C-alpha positions in Angstrom: 119.4 -4.4 125.0 117.9 -7.5 123.4 117.3 -9.8 126.3 117.5 -13.0 124.2 121.0 -12.2 123.1 122.9 -12.3 126.4 121.7 -15.6 127.9 123.5 -18.9 128.3 121.7 -21.8 126.8 123.5 -25.1 127.4 123.3 -27.6 125.9 120.5 -26.5 123.7 118.8 -23.2 122.8 115.7 -24.5 121.0 114.8 -21.0 119.6 118.0 -20.4 117.7 119.8 -23.7 117.7 117.4 -26.7 117.5 118.8 -30.1 118.4 118.6 -33.2 116.3 115.4 -35.2 116.8 115.7 -37.6 119.7 118.8 -35.9 121.2 117.2 -34.9 124.5 117.3 -37.4 127.3 115.9 -35.6 130.3 114.2 -32.4 131.3 117.5 -30.7 132.2 118.4 -30.7 128.5 115.6 -28.3 127.5 116.4 -24.6 127.6 114.5 -21.8 125.8 113.8 -18.1 126.3 111.9 -15.4 124.6 109.2 -12.7 124.8 105.6 -13.6 125.7 103.4 -10.8 124.2 100.2 -12.6 125.1 100.8 -11.9 128.8 99.7 -8.8 130.7 100.7 -7.6 134.2 98.7 -5.8 136.9 100.7 -4.3 139.7 99.1 -4.2 143.1 101.0 -2.3 145.8 100.3 -0.8 149.2 99.8 -1.6 152.9 96.5 -3.5 152.3 97.5 -5.3 149.1 98.0 -8.7 150.6 94.7 -8.7 152.5 92.8 -7.3 149.5 94.1 -10.0 147.1 93.4 -12.7 149.7 89.8 -11.7 149.6 89.6 -11.7 145.8 91.7 -14.6 144.5 91.4 -18.4 144.8 95.0 -19.0 146.1 96.5 -18.4 149.5 98.3 -15.0 149.0 99.9 -15.2 152.4 102.0 -18.2 151.3 104.1 -15.8 149.1 107.0 -14.8 151.4 110.0 -13.7 149.4 110.4 -11.5 146.3 110.0 -13.7 143.2 107.8 -16.3 144.8 104.8 -17.0 142.6 101.7 -19.3 142.6 98.9 -20.3 140.4 95.8 -18.2 141.1 92.3 -17.5 139.7 89.5 -15.0 139.9 85.9 -16.1 140.0 82.6 -14.3 139.4 79.9 -14.7 142.1 78.7 -17.9 140.4 82.1 -19.5 140.8 83.0 -19.3 137.2 86.6 -18.5 136.5 87.1 -15.1 135.0 90.8 -15.8 134.6 93.7 -18.0 135.5 97.2 -16.8 135.9 100.1 -16.3 138.4 100.4 -14.1 141.4 104.0 -13.1 142.4 105.4 -11.1 145.3 107.7 -8.4 143.9 109.2 -6.6 146.9 110.5 -7.5 150.3 109.9 -4.3 152.2 106.4 -3.6 151.2 103.2 -5.3 150.1 103.7 -5.4 146.4 102.5 -8.0 143.9 102.2 -8.7 140.2 99.2 -10.5 138.7 100.2 -12.1 135.4 97.2 -12.9 133.2 96.2 -13.1 129.6 96.5 -9.7 128.0 93.0 -9.9 126.6 91.7 -9.6 130.1 94.0 -7.0 131.6 91.9 -3.9 131.1 88.6 -5.5 132.3 90.3 -7.1 135.3 91.9 -3.8 136.2 88.4 -2.2 136.2 86.9 -5.1 138.2 89.5 -5.0 141.0 89.4 -1.3 141.3 85.7 -1.5 142.0 86.4 -3.3 145.3 89.3 -1.2 146.6 87.0 1.2 148.5 89.0 2.6 151.4 91.8 0.0 151.3 95.3 1.5 151.1 96.6 0.2 147.8 97.0 1.0 144.2 96.2 -1.2 141.1 97.8 -0.3 137.8 98.5 -2.0 134.5 102.2 -2.3 133.8 103.0 0.5 131.3 104.7 0.1 127.9 107.4 -0.4 126.7 107.5 -3.2 129.3 107.8 -6.7 127.8 107.4 -10.0 129.6 109.8 -12.8 129.0 109.7 -16.5 129.8 112.4 -19.0 130.5 111.9 -22.7 130.2 114.5 -25.0 131.7 117.5 -24.2 134.0 120.9 -22.6 133.5 119.8 -19.5 131.7 121.4 -16.2 132.6 118.9 -13.6 133.9 119.4 -10.1 132.5 120.8 -7.6 134.9 118.3 -5.9 137.2 115.5 -8.2 136.2 113.4 -9.8 139.0 112.9 -13.5 138.3 109.3 -14.7 139.1 109.5 -18.4 140.0 106.2 -19.7 138.7 105.3 -23.3 139.4 107.1 -25.9 137.3 105.2 -27.5 134.4 104.5 -31.2 135.2 104.6 -33.0 131.8 104.2 -36.5 133.3 104.1 -38.1 136.7 107.5 -37.4 138.4 108.8 -35.2 135.6 108.6 -31.4 135.7 110.2 -28.6 133.7 111.2 -25.4 135.5 110.1 -22.1 134.1 110.1 -18.5 135.2 109.1 -15.0 134.1 110.7 -11.6 134.1 110.1 -8.3 132.5 112.2 -5.5 131.0 111.6 -2.2 129.4 113.0 -2.7 125.9 112.2 -1.3 122.5 113.0 -4.6 120.8 111.2 -7.5 122.4 113.4 -10.0 120.6 112.5 -13.6 119.8 108.9 -14.8 120.7 108.4 -17.8 122.9 104.6 -17.9 122.9 104.0 -21.0 120.7 106.5 -23.2 122.8 105.0 -21.8 126.0 101.5 -22.7 125.0 102.6 -26.1 123.9 104.2 -26.8 127.3 101.0 -25.7 129.0 99.0 -28.1 126.9 101.4 -31.0 127.6 100.9 -30.1 131.3 97.1 -30.0 130.9 97.1 -26.5 132.4 94.0 -24.5 131.6 94.8 -20.9 130.5 91.8 -18.6 130.3 91.6 -15.7 127.9 88.6 -13.5 126.9 87.2 -16.3 124.7 86.5 -18.8 127.5 86.2 -16.4 130.5 83.4 -17.1 132.9 82.6 -20.4 131.4 83.9 -22.9 133.9 84.2 -23.5 137.7 87.8 -24.3 138.7 87.2 -28.1 139.0 85.9 -28.3 135.5 89.4 -27.2 134.4 91.2 -29.4 137.0 92.5 -26.1 138.3 92.6 -27.3 141.9 94.8 -30.2 140.8 97.7 -27.9 139.8 97.4 -25.8 142.9 95.2 -23.0 141.7 92.7 -23.2 144.5 93.2 -23.2 148.3 90.1 -24.6 150.1 91.3 -23.6 153.6 91.6 -19.9 153.1 88.8 -17.4 153.7 86.1 -16.1 151.4 86.5 -14.7 147.9 84.0 -14.2 145.1 82.3 -17.5 144.2 84.0 -19.3 147.0 80.8 -21.0 148.2 80.1 -22.4 144.8 83.6 -23.7 144.4 83.5 -25.3 147.9 80.2 -27.1 147.1 81.6 -28.4 143.9 84.5 -29.9 145.8 82.8 -31.4 148.8 79.2 -32.1 147.9 78.6 -34.8 145.3 80.7 -36.2 142.5 82.3 -33.9 140.0 80.5 -34.6 136.7 82.7 -32.5 134.4 86.5 -32.4 134.0 89.1 -31.4 131.4 90.9 -33.9 129.2 93.7 -33.8 126.8 93.5 -35.0 123.1 96.0 -35.4 120.3 95.4 -34.5 116.7 97.3 -36.5 114.0 95.3 -36.0 110.8 96.6 -33.0 108.9 93.2 -32.9 107.1 91.3 -32.6 110.4 90.0 -29.1 111.0 90.8 -27.8 114.4 88.0 -26.4 116.6 88.0 -22.9 118.0 88.6 -22.1 121.7 85.2 -21.9 123.4 83.5 -24.0 120.8 80.9 -26.5 122.2 80.7 -30.0 120.6 77.7 -32.2 121.0 74.3 -31.4 122.4 73.7 -27.7 122.8 72.0 -28.0 126.2 74.7 -30.4 127.6 77.8 -30.3 125.4 79.9 -33.4 125.3 83.0 -31.2 125.1 83.9 -27.6 125.4 87.2 -26.5 123.9 89.3 -24.8 126.5 92.6 -24.3 124.6 94.6 -25.8 121.8 98.0 -25.5 120.2 99.8 -26.7 117.1 103.2 -28.4 117.6 105.8 -25.5 117.3 108.3 -27.4 115.3 111.5 -28.8 116.9 110.8 -27.4 120.3 107.4 -29.0 120.5 108.8 -32.4 119.3 111.5 -32.2 122.0 109.0 -31.5 124.8 106.9 -34.3 123.5 109.8 -36.7 123.9 110.3 -35.6 127.5 106.6 -36.1 128.2 106.4 -39.6 126.7 109.4 -41.7 127.8 107.1 -44.7 128.5 105.2 -46.8 126.0 103.9 -43.7 124.2 107.4 -42.7 123.1 107.0 -44.9 120.1 104.2 -42.6 118.9 105.1 -39.7 116.7 104.6 -36.2 118.0 101.0 -35.0 117.4 100.3 -32.2 115.0 98.2 -30.5 117.7 97.0 -30.8 121.3 93.6 -29.9 122.6 92.4 -29.4 126.2 88.7 -29.9 126.3 86.2 -29.8 129.2 83.5 -32.5 129.2 81.3 -35.0 130.9 83.1 -37.7 133.0 80.4 -40.3 132.3 81.3 -40.8 128.7 84.5 -41.2 126.7 84.3 -38.8 123.8 85.7 -39.7 120.4 84.8 -36.3 118.9 88.4 -35.0 119.0 90.4 -38.1 118.4 92.8 -40.0 120.7 92.7 -39.0 124.4 96.0 -38.7 126.3 96.7 -39.5 129.9 96.8 -36.5 132.2 100.1 -35.7 133.9 98.3 -35.5 137.3 95.7 -37.5 139.1 92.1 -36.1 139.2 91.7 -37.2 142.8 93.8 -37.9 145.8 94.7 -41.5 146.6 92.6 -42.8 149.5 
């Protein structure tokens, strides 16, 4: 079965039937679905799975109550640097079973790392076997394939007060169908969500990537690798480095590479976290939804770049900065 062939997409399926420019009026109008081959899945199951994950990840695992519940999470090294970002989902009601969805480039190494700390805990950790394919849905009113468990990952906030629902599911299928990765990446960039792959792994503490602002860190839970460093960064002193969003409009401008440092070698003005070129009509439509204020008059950028840098200087190395869809600190 081709999972992209049996879904309902009303009023728009932006993969197969792109709308006319300017035809979307609100986030409920955007619907898209397709395979996400850049994602990998680790399955953690067993009596001690919840307690084990609670001691390893940055999120509060105990907050996941029902099958399909999912949350942002991260895994840090002992120095507090994020090894990965991803989503943790509960996959079964009757037993302690979870899925960790991360970048596929880190799946094998993360599997090895987690197994090192199992010791006598009653659980198993395995990488989801082929021919399993992960699919993403963006928007509402899409029909889920039969027998597929929907993982309700956090919505993508594209501007203050406006979020777009999204979810994941997986199926064993020979034909993965249409790919959604370019649109998925573009939505993450619009939402200023840092996605870590092998290129930028172990480079940043969570606050450098604004990861706590999207719910990736729980500061009230117990210990996990790097927790003391992360807590000190949050509560002692002012955060000196954050991530910012930039637009690229010049077609002649060469794009940097993820992980590339710009500026002084010892104290880079900017570090490239992730970037994406506009994926055609779907990217333009999402841009419209994200810019219904004064920015609407601007054309859709050719590319978006999320870069980590110093908060004490406004960088012009990448072009025009864009406002973040979330605040970098709580209102007092």
